[in-house]
N, CA, C, O and the ligand as a Tripos MOL2 file, in Angstrom:
@<TRIPOS>MOLECULE
protein
  257   255    65     0     0
PROTEIN
NO_CHARGES

@<TRIPOS>ATOM
      1 N           0.8480   -1.2000    0.0000 N.3       1 MET1
      2 CA          0.0000    0.0000    0.0000 C.3       1 MET1
      3 C           0.8780    1.2420    0.0000 C.2       1 MET1
      4 O           1.8300    1.3470    0.7740 O.2       1 MET1
      5 N           0.5470    2.1710   -0.8710 N.am      2 PHE2
      6 CA          1.2590    3.4460   -0.9230 C.3       2 PHE2
      7 C           0.3810    4.5340   -0.3160 C.2       2 PHE2
      8 O          -0.8470    4.4480   -0.3440 O.2       2 PHE2
      9 N           1.0200    5.5400    0.2220 N.am      3 THR3
     10 CA          0.3000    6.7030    0.7280 C.3       3 THR3
     11 C           0.8130    7.9310   -0.0020 C.2       3 THR3
     12 O           2.0190    8.1760   -0.0330 O.2       3 THR3
     13 N          -0.0820    8.6980   -0.5840 N.am      4 CYS4
     14 CA          0.3240    9.9340   -1.2410 C.3       4 CYS4
     15 C           0.9460   10.8550   -0.2070 C.2       4 CYS4
     16 O           0.3830   11.0810    0.8650 O.2       4 CYS4
     17 N           2.1280   11.3880   -0.5480 N.am      5 ARG5
     18 CA          2.8470   12.1880    0.4370 C.3       5 ARG5
     19 C           2.5150   13.6780    0.3390 C.2       5 ARG5
     20 O           3.0670   14.4820    1.0900 O.2       5 ARG5
     21 N           1.6460   14.0420   -0.5510 N.am      6 ASN6
     22 CA          1.1060   15.3920   -0.5420 C.3       6 ASN6
     23 C           0.2450   15.5290    0.7080 C.2       6 ASN6
     24 O          -0.7650   14.8410    0.8570 O.2       6 ASN6
     25 N           0.6520   16.4160    1.5970 N.am      7 GLN7
     26 CA          0.0150   16.4350    2.9100 C.3       7 GLN7
     27 C          -1.4630   16.7640    2.8640 C.2       7 GLN7
     28 O          -2.2280   16.3390    3.7290 O.2       7 GLN7
     29 N          -1.8660   17.5220    1.8550 N.am      8 SER8
     30 CA         -3.2840   17.8580    1.7720 C.3       8 SER8
     31 C          -4.0970   16.7600    1.1040 C.2       8 SER8
     32 O          -5.3190   16.8610    0.9950 O.2       8 SER8
     33 N          -3.4200   15.7190    0.6610 N.am      9 CYS9
     34 CA         -4.1080   14.6060   -0.0070 C.3       9 CYS9
     35 C          -4.0710   13.3840    0.8910 C.2       9 CYS9
     36 O          -5.0680   13.0470    1.5310 O.2       9 CYS9
     37 N          -2.9030   12.7080    0.9400 N.am     10 GLY10
     38 CA         -2.7510   11.5780    1.8450 C.3      10 GLY10
     39 C          -3.5480   10.3470    1.4640 C.2      10 GLY10
     40 O          -3.7710    9.4740    2.3030 O.2      10 GLY10
     41 N          -3.9860   10.2600    0.2050 N.am     11 ALA11
     42 CA         -4.7650    9.1030   -0.2260 C.3      11 ALA11
     43 C          -3.9040    7.8460   -0.2160 C.2      11 ALA11
     44 O          -2.6860    7.9080   -0.3830 O.2      11 ALA11
     45 N          -4.5480    6.7280   -0.0220 N.am     12 GLU12
     46 CA         -3.8460    5.4470   -0.0260 C.3      12 GLU12
     47 C          -4.1850    4.6910   -1.2960 C.2      12 GLU12
     48 O          -5.3280    4.6790   -1.7520 O.2      12 GLU12
     49 N          -3.1490    4.0520   -1.8630 N.am     13 TRP13
     50 CA         -3.3020    3.3630   -3.1420 C.3      13 TRP13
     51 C          -2.6430    2.0060   -3.0740 C.2      13 TRP13
     52 O          -1.5900    1.8360   -2.4600 O.2      13 TRP13
     53 N          -3.2700    1.0570   -3.7040 N.am     14 ALA14
     54 CA         -2.6180   -0.2370   -3.9150 C.3      14 ALA14
     55 C          -1.7660   -0.1560   -5.1750 C.2      14 ALA14
     56 O          -1.9410    0.7410   -5.9990 O.2      14 ALA14
     57 N          -0.8540   -1.0890   -5.3120 N.am     15 LEU15
     58 CA          0.0120   -1.0980   -6.4890 C.3      15 LEU15
     59 C          -0.8080   -1.1090   -7.7780 C.2      15 LEU15
     60 O          -0.4190   -0.5020   -8.7760 O.2      15 LEU15
     61 N          -1.9380   -1.8010   -7.7480 N.am     16 SER16
     62 CA         -2.7630   -1.9020   -8.9590 C.3      16 SER16
     63 C          -3.4900   -0.5970   -9.2870 C.2      16 SER16
     64 O          -4.0430   -0.4550  -10.3780 O.2      16 SER16
     65 N          -3.4940    0.3540   -8.3510 N.am     17 ASP17
     66 CA         -4.1940    1.6220   -8.5750 C.3      17 ASP17
     67 C          -3.3280    2.6530   -9.2930 C.2      17 ASP17
     68 O          -3.8380    3.6330   -9.8370 O.2      17 ASP17
     69 N          -2.0250    2.4280   -9.2920 N.am     18 VAL18
     70 CA         -1.1130    3.4610   -9.7670 C.3      18 VAL18
     71 C          -0.2620    2.9310  -10.9110 C.2      18 VAL18
     72 O          -0.1460    1.7210  -11.1060 O.2      18 VAL18
     73 N           0.3320    3.8510  -11.6630 N.am     19 VAL19
     74 CA          1.2530    3.5060  -12.7430 C.3      19 VAL19
     75 C           2.6420    3.9560  -12.3190 C.2      19 VAL19
     76 O           2.8820    5.1430  -12.1000 O.2      19 VAL19
     77 N           3.5440    3.0050  -12.2080 N.am     20 ILE20
     78 CA          4.9170    3.3340  -11.8160 C.3      20 ILE20
     79 C           5.7490    3.4950  -13.0740 C.2      20 ILE20
     80 O           5.7560    2.6330  -13.9520 O.2      20 ILE20
     81 N           6.4500    4.6180  -13.1420 N.am     21 LYS21
     82 CA          7.2610    4.8970  -14.3210 C.3      21 LYS21
     83 C           8.4630    5.7160  -13.9080 C.2      21 LYS21
     84 O           8.5470    6.2280  -12.7910 O.2      21 LYS21
     85 N           9.4020    5.8270  -14.8550 N.am     22 ASN22
     86 CA         10.6050    6.6040  -14.6000 C.3      22 ASN22
     87 C          10.5400    7.8570  -15.4440 C.2      22 ASN22
     88 O          10.5640    7.7830  -16.6720 O.2      22 ASN22
     89 N          10.4580    9.0010  -14.8000 N.am     23 GLU23
     90 CA         10.4150   10.2690  -15.5290 C.3      23 GLU23
     91 C          11.7900   10.9200  -15.5730 C.2      23 GLU23
     92 O          11.8950   12.1190  -15.8320 O.2      23 GLU23
     93 N          12.8210   10.1680  -15.3310 N.am     24 GLY24
     94 CA         14.1840   10.6650  -15.4530 C.3      24 GLY24
     95 C          14.8950   10.9040  -14.1460 C.2      24 GLY24
     96 O          16.1130   11.0780  -14.1190 O.2      24 GLY24
     97 N          14.1480   10.9140  -13.0620 N.am     25 GLN25
     98 CA         14.7500   11.1420  -11.7470 C.3      25 GLN25
     99 C          14.4580    9.9770  -10.8240 C.2      25 GLN25
    100 O          14.4440   10.1300   -9.6030 O.2      25 GLN25
    101 N          14.2280    8.8210  -11.4040 N.am     26 GLY26
    102 CA         13.9380    7.6550  -10.5940 C.3      26 GLY26
    103 C          12.4820    7.2480  -10.7580 C.2      26 GLY26
    104 O          11.6690    7.9710  -11.3360 O.2      26 GLY26
    105 N          12.1840    6.0760  -10.2350 N.am     27 LEU27
    106 CA         10.8320    5.5510  -10.3620 C.3      27 LEU27
    107 C           9.8730    6.3150   -9.4690 C.2      27 LEU27
    108 O          10.2110    6.7040   -8.3510 O.2      27 LEU27
    109 N           8.6880    6.5190   -9.9790 N.am     28 LEU28
    110 CA          7.6760    7.2200   -9.2000 C.3      28 LEU28
    111 C           6.3070    6.8310   -9.7050 C.2      28 LEU28
    112 O           6.1560    6.2640  -10.7870 O.2      28 LEU28
    113 N           5.3170    7.1470   -8.8990 N.am     29 PHE29
    114 CA          3.9500    7.0940   -9.3990 C.3      29 PHE29
    115 C           3.2920    8.4370   -9.1450 C.2      29 PHE29
    116 O           3.6250    9.1490   -8.1980 O.2      29 PHE29
    117 N           2.3560    8.7600  -10.0110 N.am     30 ARG30
    118 CA          1.5680    9.9810   -9.8300 C.3      30 ARG30
    119 C           0.3070    9.6240   -9.0710 C.2      30 ARG30
    120 O          -0.4200    8.7030   -9.4420 O.2      30 ARG30
    121 N           0.0610   10.3510   -8.0220 N.am     31 CYS31
    122 CA         -1.1710   10.1130   -7.2740 C.3      31 CYS31
    123 C          -2.3650   10.3150   -8.2050 C.2      31 CYS31
    124 O          -2.4880   11.3770   -8.8160 O.2      31 CYS31
    125 N          -3.2490    9.3190   -8.3260 N.am     32 PRO32
    126 CA         -4.4080    9.4710   -9.2230 C.3      32 PRO32
    127 C          -5.3530   10.5900   -8.7920 C.2      32 PRO32
    128 O          -6.1350   11.0910   -9.6000 O.2      32 PRO32
    129 N          -5.2830   10.9740   -7.5400 N.am     33 MET33
    130 CA         -6.2110   11.9940   -7.0520 C.3      33 MET33
    131 C          -5.6540   13.4070   -7.2170 C.2      33 MET33
    132 O          -6.3560   14.2930   -7.7050 O.2      33 MET33
    133 N          -4.4000   13.6280   -6.8170 N.am     34 CYS34
    134 CA         -3.8760   14.9980   -6.8210 C.3      34 CYS34
    135 C          -2.7260   15.1970   -7.7960 C.2      34 CYS34
    136 O          -2.3290   16.3360   -8.0420 O.2      34 CYS34
    137 N          -2.1840   14.1350   -8.3530 N.am     35 GLY35
    138 CA         -1.1180   14.2710   -9.3410 C.3      35 GLY35
    139 C           0.2750   14.4180   -8.7680 C.2      35 GLY35
    140 O           1.2260   14.5980   -9.5290 O.2      35 GLY35
    141 N           0.4330   14.3490   -7.4650 N.am     36 ALA36
    142 CA          1.7590   14.4790   -6.8720 C.3      36 ALA36
    143 C           2.6380   13.3010   -7.2770 C.2      36 ALA36
    144 O           2.1800   12.1650   -7.4010 O.2      36 ALA36
    145 N           3.9090   13.6100   -7.4760 N.am     37 ARG37
    146 CA          4.8750   12.5520   -7.7490 C.3      37 ARG37
    147 C           5.3310   11.9510   -6.4310 C.2      37 ARG37
    148 O           5.8120   12.6550   -5.5430 O.2      37 ARG37
    149 N           5.1740   10.6400   -6.3160 N.am     38 ASN38
    150 CA          5.6190    9.9190   -5.1310 C.3      38 ASN38
    151 C           6.6830    8.9250   -5.5720 C.2      38 ASN38
    152 O           6.4150    8.0410   -6.3850 O.2      38 ASN38
    153 N           7.8860    9.0710   -5.0370 N.am     39 TYR39
    154 CA          8.9950    8.2420   -5.4880 C.3      39 TYR39
    155 C           8.9630    6.8820   -4.8220 C.2      39 TYR39
    156 O           8.5670    6.7410   -3.6660 O.2      39 TYR39
    157 N           9.3930    5.8750   -5.5860 N.am     40 VAL40
    158 CA          9.4490    4.5020   -5.0940 C.3      40 VAL40
    159 C          10.7790    3.8880   -5.5110 C.2      40 VAL40
    160 O          11.4530    4.3720   -6.4200 O.2      40 VAL40
    161 N          11.1340    2.8210   -4.8280 N.am     41 THR41
    162 CA         12.2650    2.0040   -5.2580 C.3      41 THR41
    163 C          11.7450    0.6210   -5.5830 C.2      41 THR41
    164 O          10.7830    0.1350   -4.9870 O.2      41 THR41
    165 N          12.4000    0.0080   -6.5330 N.am     42 ARG42
    166 CA         11.9860   -1.3160   -6.9830 C.3      42 ARG42
    167 C          12.9110   -2.3670   -6.3810 C.2      42 ARG42
    168 O          14.1310   -2.1990   -6.3590 O.2      42 ARG42
    169 N          12.3220   -3.4420   -5.9000 N.am     43 ASN43
    170 CA         13.0850   -4.5830   -5.4150 C.3      43 ASN43
    171 C          12.6790   -5.8050   -6.2270 C.2      43 ASN43
    172 O          11.5010   -6.1510   -6.3110 O.2      43 ASN43
    173 N          13.6650   -6.4430   -6.8150 N.am     44 ASP44
    174 CA         13.3850   -7.6630   -7.5670 C.3      44 ASP44
    175 C          13.6700   -8.8690   -6.6920 C.2      44 ASP44
    176 O          14.7880   -9.0540   -6.2090 O.2      44 ASP44
    177 N          12.6490   -9.6830   -6.4940 N.am     45 ALA45
    178 CA         12.8260  -10.8910   -5.6920 C.3      45 ALA45
    179 C          13.5250  -11.9690   -6.5120 C.2      45 ALA45
    180 O          13.6230  -11.8710   -7.7350 O.2      45 ALA45
    181 N          14.0020  -12.9860   -5.8300 N.am     46 ASP46
    182 CA         14.7220  -14.0630   -6.5080 C.3      46 ASP46
    183 C          13.8520  -14.7640   -7.5390 C.2      46 ASP46
    184 O          14.3620  -15.2900   -8.5280 O.2      46 ASP46
    185 N          12.5500  -14.7760   -7.3170 N.am     47 ASP47
    186 CA         11.6680  -15.4620   -8.2640 C.3      47 ASP47
    187 C          11.2290  -14.5530   -9.4040 C.2      47 ASP47
    188 O          10.3850  -14.9430  -10.2100 O.2      47 ASP47
    189 N          11.7920  -13.3350   -9.4860 N.am     48 GLY48
    190 CA         11.5130  -12.4720  -10.6150 C.3      48 GLY48
    191 C          10.3640  -11.5050  -10.3950 C.2      48 GLY48
    192 O          10.1150  -10.6500  -11.2440 O.2      48 GLY48
    193 N           9.6730  -11.6160   -9.2980 N.am     49 THR49
    194 CA          8.5960  -10.6640   -9.0600 C.3      49 THR49
    195 C           9.1710   -9.3580   -8.5160 C.2      49 THR49
    196 O          10.1120   -9.3610   -7.7230 O.2      49 THR49
    197 N           8.6050   -8.2750   -8.9430 N.am     50 ALA50
    198 CA          9.0700   -6.9660   -8.5070 C.3      50 ALA50
    199 C           8.1290   -6.4250   -7.4340 C.2      50 ALA50
    200 O           6.9070   -6.5090   -7.5510 O.2      50 ALA50
    201 N           8.7240   -5.8800   -6.4060 N.am     51 THR51
    202 CA          7.9330   -5.1800   -5.4100 C.3      51 THR51
    203 C           8.4640   -3.7580   -5.3150 C.2      51 THR51
    204 O           9.6090   -3.4830   -5.6740 O.2      51 THR51
    205 N           7.6330   -2.8730   -4.8340 N.am     52 TYR52
    206 CA          7.9970   -1.4620   -4.7770 C.3      52 TYR52
    207 C           7.8340   -0.9480   -3.3590 C.2      52 TYR52
    208 O           6.8810   -1.2830   -2.6560 O.2      52 TYR52
    209 N           8.7820   -0.1320   -2.9660 N.am     53 GLU53
    210 CA          8.7380    0.4940   -1.6570 C.3      53 GLU53
    211 C           8.7150    1.9880   -1.8440 C.2      53 GLU53
    212 O           9.4000    2.5260   -2.7130 O.2      53 GLU53
    213 N           7.9430    2.6450   -1.0460 N.am     54 GLN54
    214 CA          7.8680    4.0880   -1.1780 C.3      54 GLN54
    215 C           9.1000    4.7450   -0.5760 C.2      54 GLN54
    216 O           9.5680    4.3620    0.4960 O.2      54 GLN54
    217 N           9.6100    5.7340   -1.2790 N.am     55 VAL55
    218 CA         10.7390    6.5200   -0.7780 C.3      55 VAL55
    219 C          10.1670    7.6510    0.0560 C.2      55 VAL55
    220 O           9.3520    8.4360   -0.4290 O.2      55 VAL55
    221 N          10.5880    7.7360    1.2950 N.am     56 THR56
    222 CA         10.0260    8.7750    2.1540 C.3      56 THR56
    223 C          10.9780    9.9410    2.3460 C.2      56 THR56
    224 O          10.6070   10.9580    2.9320 O.2      56 THR56
    225 N          12.2160    9.7990    1.8520 N.am     57 GLU57
    226 CA         13.1890   10.8890    2.0650 C.3      57 GLU57
    227 C          12.9490   12.0410    1.0920 C.2      57 GLU57
    228 O          13.3080   13.1810    1.3870 O.2      57 GLU57
    229 N          12.3540   11.7610   -0.0520 N.am     58 ILE58
    230 CA         12.1800   12.7910   -1.0780 C.3      58 ILE58
    231 C          10.7770   13.3560   -0.9680 C.2      58 ILE58
    232 O           9.8080   12.6000   -1.0410 O.2      58 ILE58
    233 N          10.6410   14.6520   -0.7950 N.am     59 PRO59
    234 CA          9.2930   15.2160   -0.6780 C.3      59 PRO59
    235 C           8.5500   15.1080   -2.0040 C.2      59 PRO59
    236 O           9.1740   15.1250   -3.0650 O.2      59 PRO59
    237 N           7.2410   15.0000   -1.9550 N.am     60 PRO60
    238 CA          6.4660   14.9120   -3.1890 C.3      60 PRO60
    239 C           6.5330   16.2200   -3.9460 C.2      60 PRO60
    240 O           6.6150   17.2940   -3.3500 O.2      60 PRO60
    241 N           6.4960   16.1200   -5.2720 N.am     61 ARG61
    242 CA          6.5690   17.3120   -6.1160 C.3      61 ARG61
    243 C           5.5160   17.2270   -7.2010 C.2      61 ARG61
    244 O           4.9310   16.1740   -7.4530 O.2      61 ARG61
    245 N           5.2970   18.3420   -7.8230 N.am     62 GLY62
    246 CA          4.4650   18.3440   -9.0200 C.3      62 GLY62
    247 C           2.9810   18.3360   -8.7470 C.2      62 GLY62
    248 O           2.2040   17.9290   -9.6110 O.2      62 GLY62
    249 N           2.5700   18.7630   -7.5980 N.am     63 THR63
    250 CA          1.1510   18.8280   -7.3330 C.3      63 THR63
    251 C           0.5110   19.8950   -8.2110 C.2      63 THR63
    252 O           1.1240   20.9170   -8.5190 O.2      63 THR63
    253 N          -0.6720   19.6520   -8.5900 N.am     64 ARG64
    254 CA         -1.3570   20.6290   -9.4280 C.3      64 ARG64
    255 C          -2.6990   20.9720   -8.8250 C.2      64 ARG64
    256 O          -3.4380   21.7840   -9.3830 O.2      64 ARG64
    257 ZN         -2.4020   12.6510   -3.7030 Zn       65 ZN65
@<TRIPOS>BOND
     1     1     2 1
     2     2     3 1
     3     3     4 2
     4     3     5 am
     5     5     6 1
     6     6     7 1
     7     7     8 2
     8     7     9 am
     9     9    10 1
    10    10    11 1
    11    11    12 2
    12    11    13 am
    13    13    14 1
    14    14    15 1
    15    15    16 2
    16    15    17 am
    17    17    18 1
    18    18    19 1
    19    19    20 2
    20    19    21 am
    21    21    22 1
    22    22    23 1
    23    23    24 2
    24    23    25 am
    25    25    26 1
    26    26    27 1
    27    27    28 2
    28    27    29 am
    29    29    30 1
    30    30    31 1
    31    31    32 2
    32    31    33 am
    33    33    34 1
    34    34    35 1
    35    35    36 2
    36    35    37 am
    37    37    38 1
    38    38    39 1
    39    39    40 2
    40    39    41 am
    41    41    42 1
    42    42    43 1
    43    43    44 2
    44    43    45 am
    45    45    46 1
    46    46    47 1
    47    47    48 2
    48    47    49 am
    49    49    50 1
    50    50    51 1
    51    51    52 2
    52    51    53 am
    53    53    54 1
    54    54    55 1
    55    55    56 2
    56    55    57 am
    57    57    58 1
    58    58    59 1
    59    59    60 2
    60    59    61 am
    61    61    62 1
    62    62    63 1
    63    63    64 2
    64    63    65 am
    65    65    66 1
    66    66    67 1
    67    67    68 2
    68    67    69 am
    69    69    70 1
    70    70    71 1
    71    71    72 2
    72    71    73 am
    73    73    74 1
    74    74    75 1
    75    75    76 2
    76    75    77 am
    77    77    78 1
    78    78    79 1
    79    79    80 2
    80    79    81 am
    81    81    82 1
    82    82    83 1
    83    83    84 2
    84    83    85 am
    85    85    86 1
    86    86    87 1
    87    87    88 2
    88    87    89 am
    89    89    90 1
    90    90    91 1
    91    91    92 2
    92    91    93 am
    93    93    94 1
    94    94    95 1
    95    95    96 2
    96    95    97 am
    97    97    98 1
    98    98    99 1
    99    99   100 2
   100    99   101 am
   101   101   102 1
   102   102   103 1
   103   103   104 2
   104   103   105 am
   105   105   106 1
   106   106   107 1
   107   107   108 2
   108   107   109 am
   109   109   110 1
   110   110   111 1
   111   111   112 2
   112   111   113 am
   113   113   114 1
   114   114   115 1
   115   115   116 2
   116   115   117 am
   117   117   118 1
   118   118   119 1
   119   119   120 2
   120   119   121 am
   121   121   122 1
   122   122   123 1
   123   123   124 2
   124   123   125 am
   125   125   126 1
   126   126   127 1
   127   127   128 2
   128   127   129 am
   129   129   130 1
   130   130   131 1
   131   131   132 2
   132   131   133 am
   133   133   134 1
   134   134   135 1
   135   135   136 2
   136   135   137 am
   137   137   138 1
   138   138   139 1
   139   139   140 2
   140   139   141 am
   141   141   142 1
   142   142   143 1
   143   143   144 2
   144   143   145 am
   145   145   146 1
   146   146   147 1
   147   147   148 2
   148   147   149 am
   149   149   150 1
   150   150   151 1
   151   151   152 2
   152   151   153 am
   153   153   154 1
   154   154   155 1
   155   155   156 2
   156   155   157 am
   157   157   158 1
   158   158   159 1
   159   159   160 2
   160   159   161 am
   161   161   162 1
   162   162   163 1
   163   163   164 2
   164   163   165 am
   165   165   166 1
   166   166   167 1
   167   167   168 2
   168   167   169 am
   169   169   170 1
   170   170   171 1
   171   171   172 2
   172   171   173 am
   173   173   174 1
   174   174   175 1
   175   175   176 2
   176   175   177 am
   177   177   178 1
   178   178   179 1
   179   179   180 2
   180   179   181 am
   181   181   182 1
   182   182   183 1
   183   183   184 2
   184   183   185 am
   185   185   186 1
   186   186   187 1
   187   187   188 2
   188   187   189 am
   189   189   190 1
   190   190   191 1
   191   191   192 2
   192   191   193 am
   193   193   194 1
   194   194   195 1
   195   195   196 2
   196   195   197 am
   197   197   198 1
   198   198   199 1
   199   199   200 2
   200   199   201 am
   201   201   202 1
   202   202   203 1
   203   203   204 2
   204   203   205 am
   205   205   206 1
   206   206   207 1
   207   207   208 2
   208   207   209 am
   209   209   210 1
   210   210   211 1
   211   211   212 2
   212   211   213 am
   213   213   214 1
   214   214   215 1
   215   215   216 2
   216   215   217 am
   217   217   218 1
   218   218   219 1
   219   219   220 2
   220   219   221 am
   221   221   222 1
   222   222   223 1
   223   223   224 2
   224   223   225 am
   225   225   226 1
   226   226   227 1
   227   227   228 2
   228   227   229 am
   229   229   230 1
   230   230   231 1
   231   231   232 2
   232   231   233 am
   233   233   234 1
   234   234   235 1
   235   235   236 2
   236   235   237 am
   237   237   238 1
   238   238   239 1
   239   239   240 2
   240   239   241 am
   241   241   242 1
   242   242   243 1
   243   243   244 2
   244   243   245 am
   245   245   246 1
   246   246   247 1
   247   247   248 2
   248   247   249 am
   249   249   250 1
   250   250   251 1
   251   251   252 2
   252   251   253 am
   253   253   254 1
   254   254   255 1
   255   255   256 2
@<TRIPOS>SUBSTRUCTURE
     1 MET1         2 RESIDUE 1 A MET
     2 PHE2         6 RESIDUE 1 A PHE
     3 THR3        10 RESIDUE 1 A THR
     4 CYS4        14 RESIDUE 1 A CYS
     5 ARG5        18 RESIDUE 1 A ARG
     6 ASN6        22 RESIDUE 1 A ASN
     7 GLN7        26 RESIDUE 1 A GLN
     8 SER8        30 RESIDUE 1 A SER
     9 CYS9        34 RESIDUE 1 A CYS
    10 GLY10       38 RESIDUE 1 A GLY
    11 ALA11       42 RESIDUE 1 A ALA
    12 GLU12       46 RESIDUE 1 A GLU
    13 TRP13       50 RESIDUE 1 A TRP
    14 ALA14       54 RESIDUE 1 A ALA
    15 LEU15       58 RESIDUE 1 A LEU
    16 SER16       62 RESIDUE 1 A SER
    17 ASP17       66 RESIDUE 1 A ASP
    18 VAL18       70 RESIDUE 1 A VAL
    19 VAL19       74 RESIDUE 1 A VAL
    20 ILE20       78 RESIDUE 1 A ILE
    21 LYS21       82 RESIDUE 1 A LYS
    22 ASN22       86 RESIDUE 1 A ASN
    23 GLU23       90 RESIDUE 1 A GLU
    24 GLY24       94 RESIDUE 1 A GLY
    25 GLN25       98 RESIDUE 1 A GLN
    26 GLY26      102 RESIDUE 1 A GLY
    27 LEU27      106 RESIDUE 1 A LEU
    28 LEU28      110 RESIDUE 1 A LEU
    29 PHE29      114 RESIDUE 1 A PHE
    30 ARG30      118 RESIDUE 1 A ARG
    31 CYS31      122 RESIDUE 1 A CYS
    32 PRO32      126 RESIDUE 1 A PRO
    33 MET33      130 RESIDUE 1 A MET
    34 CYS34      134 RESIDUE 1 A CYS
    35 GLY35      138 RESIDUE 1 A GLY
    36 ALA36      142 RESIDUE 1 A ALA
    37 ARG37      146 RESIDUE 1 A ARG
    38 ASN38      150 RESIDUE 1 A ASN
    39 TYR39      154 RESIDUE 1 A TYR
    40 VAL40      158 RESIDUE 1 A VAL
    41 THR41      162 RESIDUE 1 A THR
    42 ARG42      166 RESIDUE 1 A ARG
    43 ASN43      170 RESIDUE 1 A ASN
    44 ASP44      174 RESIDUE 1 A ASP
    45 ALA45      178 RESIDUE 1 A ALA
    46 ASP46      182 RESIDUE 1 A ASP
    47 ASP47      186 RESIDUE 1 A ASP
    48 GLY48      190 RESIDUE 1 A GLY
    49 THR49      194 RESIDUE 1 A THR
    50 ALA50      198 RESIDUE 1 A ALA
    51 THR51      202 RESIDUE 1 A THR
    52 TYR52      206 RESIDUE 1 A TYR
    53 GLU53      210 RESIDUE 1 A GLU
    54 GLN54      214 RESIDUE 1 A GLN
    55 VAL55      218 RESIDUE 1 A VAL
    56 THR56      222 RESIDUE 1 A THR
    57 GLU57      226 RESIDUE 1 A GLU
    58 ILE58      230 RESIDUE 1 A ILE
    59 PRO59      234 RESIDUE 1 A PRO
    60 PRO60      238 RESIDUE 1 A PRO
    61 ARG61      242 RESIDUE 1 A ARG
    62 GLY62      246 RESIDUE 1 A GLY
    63 THR63      250 RESIDUE 1 A THR
    64 ARG64      254 RESIDUE 1 A ARG
    65 ZN65       257 GROUP 0 **** ****
């Protein structure tokens, strides 16, 4: 579960709710509700499945 880090939003999303992509500064997803960029890191398990962890050190950007 991800939490939008835009403080005025704070919506929670499952991995299936968001699109994770790389816009040039690392992997992120855009909050479907407010559009904030929330950064994530990808972990590849030994069996090939990818999991994502939210990066909390980088503040959200790009709110509209
Ligand atoms: Zn949001």
